[in-house]
C-alpha positions as CSV (number, residue, x, y, z in Angstrom):
1,X,193.3,263.6,139.8
2,X,189.7,263.2,140.9
3,X,187.8,266.0,142.5
4,X,187.3,265.7,146.2
5,X,183.7,265.2,147.4
6,X,183.8,268.5,149.2
7,X,185.0,270.6,146.3
8,X,182.5,273.2,145.1
9,X,181.3,273.1,141.5
10,X,182.9,275.5,139.0
11,X,181.5,279.0,139.3
12,X,180.6,281.1,136.1
13,X,182.6,284.3,136.5
14,X,183.0,283.4,140.1
15,X,179.4,284.0,141.1
16,X,177.0,281.2,140.0
17,X,177.3,277.5,139.2
18,X,176.6,276.2,135.7
19,X,173.7,274.1,137.0
20,X,172.2,277.1,138.7
21,X,172.7,279.3,135.6
22,X,170.9,276.8,133.4
23,X,167.9,276.5,135.8
24,X,167.7,280.2,136.3
25,X,167.8,280.9,132.5
26,X,165.3,278.2,131.5
27,X,162.8,279.0,134.2
28,X,163.1,282.7,133.5
29,X,162.6,282.4,129.7
30,X,159.9,279.8,130.1
31,X,157.8,282.0,132.5
32,X,154.2,281.9,131.1
33,X,153.0,285.3,130.2
34,X,150.0,284.3,128.1
35,X,147.5,285.5,130.7
36,X,148.2,289.1,131.8
37,X,146.2,288.6,135.0
38,X,148.7,286.0,136.1
39,X,151.8,288.0,135.3
40,X,152.4,289.3,138.8
41,X,152.0,285.9,140.4
42,X,154.3,284.3,137.8
43,X,157.1,286.8,138.4
44,X,156.6,286.6,142.2
45,X,157.1,282.9,142.1
46,X,160.2,283.3,139.9
47,X,161.7,285.9,142.2
48,X,161.1,283.7,145.2
49,X,162.9,280.8,143.5
50,X,165.6,282.9,142.0
51,X,166.2,286.0,144.2
52,X,169.3,286.7,142.0
53,X,167.0,288.0,139.2
54,X,165.7,291.1,140.8
55,X,168.3,293.9,140.9
56,X,167.0,294.9,144.4
57,X,166.9,292.8,147.5
58,X,164.0,290.4,147.2
59,X,162.8,291.4,150.6
60,X,162.1,294.9,149.2
61,X,159.5,293.6,146.7
62,X,158.3,290.3,148.2
63,X,155.5,289.7,149.0
64,X,154.2,292.3,146.5
65,X,151.9,294.8,148.1
66,X,150.4,298.2,147.6
67,X,153.4,299.7,149.5
68,X,156.0,298.2,147.2
69,X,154.0,297.9,144.1
70,X,155.8,300.5,142.0
71,X,159.2,298.9,142.7
72,X,157.9,295.4,142.2
73,X,156.2,296.4,138.9
74,X,159.5,298.0,137.7
75,X,161.3,294.7,138.5
76,X,158.6,292.7,136.8
77,X,158.9,294.8,133.7
78,X,162.6,294.5,133.7
79,X,162.4,290.7,134.0
80,X,159.8,290.5,131.3
81,X,161.8,292.6,128.8
82,X,164.9,290.5,129.4
83,X,162.9,287.2,129.1
84,X,161.6,288.3,125.7
85,X,165.1,289.2,124.5
86,X,166.5,285.8,125.8
87,X,163.7,284.0,124.0
88,X,164.6,285.7,120.8
89,X,168.2,284.8,121.3
90,X,167.2,281.2,121.9
91,X,165.3,281.1,118.7
92,X,167.9,283.0,116.6
93,X,168.8,281.3,113.3
94,X,172.4,282.6,113.3
95,X,175.2,283.8,115.6
96,X,174.7,287.5,114.6
97,X,171.1,287.5,115.9
98,X,171.9,285.4,118.9
99,X,174.6,287.9,120.0
100,X,172.4,290.8,119.3
101,X,169.6,289.6,121.6
102,X,171.8,288.3,124.4
103,X,173.5,291.7,124.6
104,X,170.1,293.4,124.3
105,X,168.9,291.3,127.2
106,X,171.8,292.3,129.3
107,X,171.7,296.0,128.5
108,X,168.0,296.2,129.1
109,X,168.5,294.5,132.4
110,X,171.4,296.7,133.4
111,X,169.5,299.9,132.4
112,X,166.5,298.9,134.5
113,X,168.8,297.9,137.4
114,X,170.4,301.4,137.3
115,X,166.9,302.9,137.1
116,X,166.0,301.1,140.3
117,X,169.1,302.3,142.0
118,X,168.4,305.8,141.1
119,X,164.7,305.5,142.0
120,X,163.6,306.2,138.4
121,X,160.8,303.6,138.6
122,X,158.2,304.9,136.1
123,X,159.1,304.1,132.5
124,X,159.9,307.0,130.2
125,X,158.3,307.1,126.8
126,X,159.6,308.9,123.8
127,X,158.5,312.5,124.0
128,X,157.9,312.5,127.7
129,X,159.0,315.6,129.6
130,X,161.2,314.8,132.6
131,X,160.7,316.8,135.7
132,X,163.6,318.8,137.0
133,X,163.7,316.6,140.0
134,X,164.2,313.5,137.8
135,X,166.8,314.9,135.5
136,X,169.9,314.1,137.7
137,X,168.6,310.6,138.3
138,X,168.0,310.0,134.6
139,X,171.5,311.3,133.8
140,X,173.0,309.1,136.5
141,X,171.1,306.1,135.1
142,X,172.4,306.6,131.5
143,X,176.0,307.2,132.8
144,X,175.9,304.0,134.9
145,X,175.0,301.8,132.0
146,X,177.8,303.2,129.8
147,X,180.4,301.1,131.7
148,X,180.5,297.5,133.0
149,X,179.1,297.3,136.6
150,X,181.7,297.2,139.3
151,X,180.2,293.9,140.6
152,X,179.4,290.9,138.5
153,X,175.9,289.8,139.1
154,X,174.5,286.3,138.8
155,X,172.3,287.5,135.8
156,X,175.4,288.8,134.0
157,X,177.2,285.5,134.6
158,X,174.1,283.5,133.5
159,X,173.9,285.4,130.2
160,X,177.6,284.9,129.8
161,X,177.1,281.2,130.3
162,X,174.3,281.2,127.6
163,X,176.7,282.8,125.1
164,X,179.3,280.1,125.8
165,X,176.7,277.4,125.3
166,X,174.7,278.6,122.3
167,X,174.7,275.2,120.6
168,X,173.1,273.6,123.6
169,X,170.4,276.2,123.9
170,X,167.5,274.6,122.0
171,X,163.8,275.1,121.5
172,X,161.7,272.0,121.9
173,X,159.9,271.3,118.6
174,X,156.9,269.8,120.4
175,X,154.2,272.5,119.9
176,X,152.5,271.4,123.1
177,X,155.6,271.7,125.3
178,X,154.9,273.8,128.3
179,X,158.6,274.9,128.7
180,X,160.2,274.7,125.3
181,X,163.5,276.5,126.0
182,X,166.1,274.1,127.4
183,X,169.8,273.1,127.3
184,X,170.6,269.9,125.6
185,X,172.3,267.4,128.0
186,X,173.5,265.0,125.3
187,X,174.7,265.0,121.7
188,X,172.0,264.9,119.1
189,X,169.2,265.7,121.5
190,X,166.3,267.4,119.9
191,X,163.5,267.4,122.4
192,X,163.6,268.6,126.0
193,X,162.4,265.3,127.4
194,X,161.4,261.8,126.4
195,X,157.8,262.7,127.0
196,X,157.9,265.5,124.5
197,X,159.6,263.2,122.0
198,X,156.8,260.6,122.1
199,X,154.4,262.2,119.5
200,X,157.2,262.5,117.0
201,X,158.3,258.9,117.6
202,X,154.8,257.6,117.1
203,X,154.5,259.6,113.9
204,X,157.8,258.2,112.7
205,X,156.6,254.7,113.3
206,X,153.3,255.4,111.6
207,X,155.1,256.7,108.5
208,X,157.5,253.8,108.5
209,X,154.7,251.4,108.6
210,X,152.7,253.2,105.9
211,X,155.8,253.3,103.6
212,X,156.9,249.7,104.2
213,X,153.6,247.8,104.7
214,X,153.4,247.0,101.0
215,X,156.9,245.5,101.1
216,X,156.0,243.0,103.8
217,X,155.6,239.5,102.5
218,X,152.3,238.0,103.7
219,X,152.8,235.1,106.1
220,X,150.5,232.8,104.0
221,X,152.9,233.2,101.0
222,X,155.9,232.3,103.1
223,X,154.1,229.3,104.5
224,X,153.2,228.2,100.9
225,X,156.8,228.4,99.7
226,X,158.1,226.4,102.6
227,X,155.5,223.6,102.0
228,X,156.7,223.1,98.5
């Protein structure tokens, strides 16, 4: 039976479509962090496109300002840590490492989400002394991350989708690719796009010609044989 035109696409864990999950993950992990001065702008753009990523209402942190900077920065750090973990998962050489980094991405995200809920916004470093006022909030944060959240979030569903599609999560081998993390859309796909594949195709043609040029029969020899 064919699907009706009005039927909604399959939802991952009931909260996000597969297409949305792929776009969210790839844009998230491909966010350019090479220039620290651009970090805030990059994350602000991402949060506007995908308000599912922040663990707080997007209206609480956008646009970023002096008044909401502490919360925005905490969400930016949360997204940055998760993106780094997801990138490591994408590049993992085996299932063990892939599972490790996807779970780490989710746990880092959930911990920071719990920190935001408990208004524990400043990062705690090893050896830091926690003020008596923050102790209950720190304990609540740790306890909350010990069990699965009551509500499935789009981020949890997207990472779940990534685990189910590990073989399609590839890293484009073109060293100049601006967004190398992608999901393959067809069997045997190696590059993220035909544009990224062009340098490799040109190199393959160049090597083929270099290896086979000596095997080509000169046209003058063919003409000579035919004339005899």
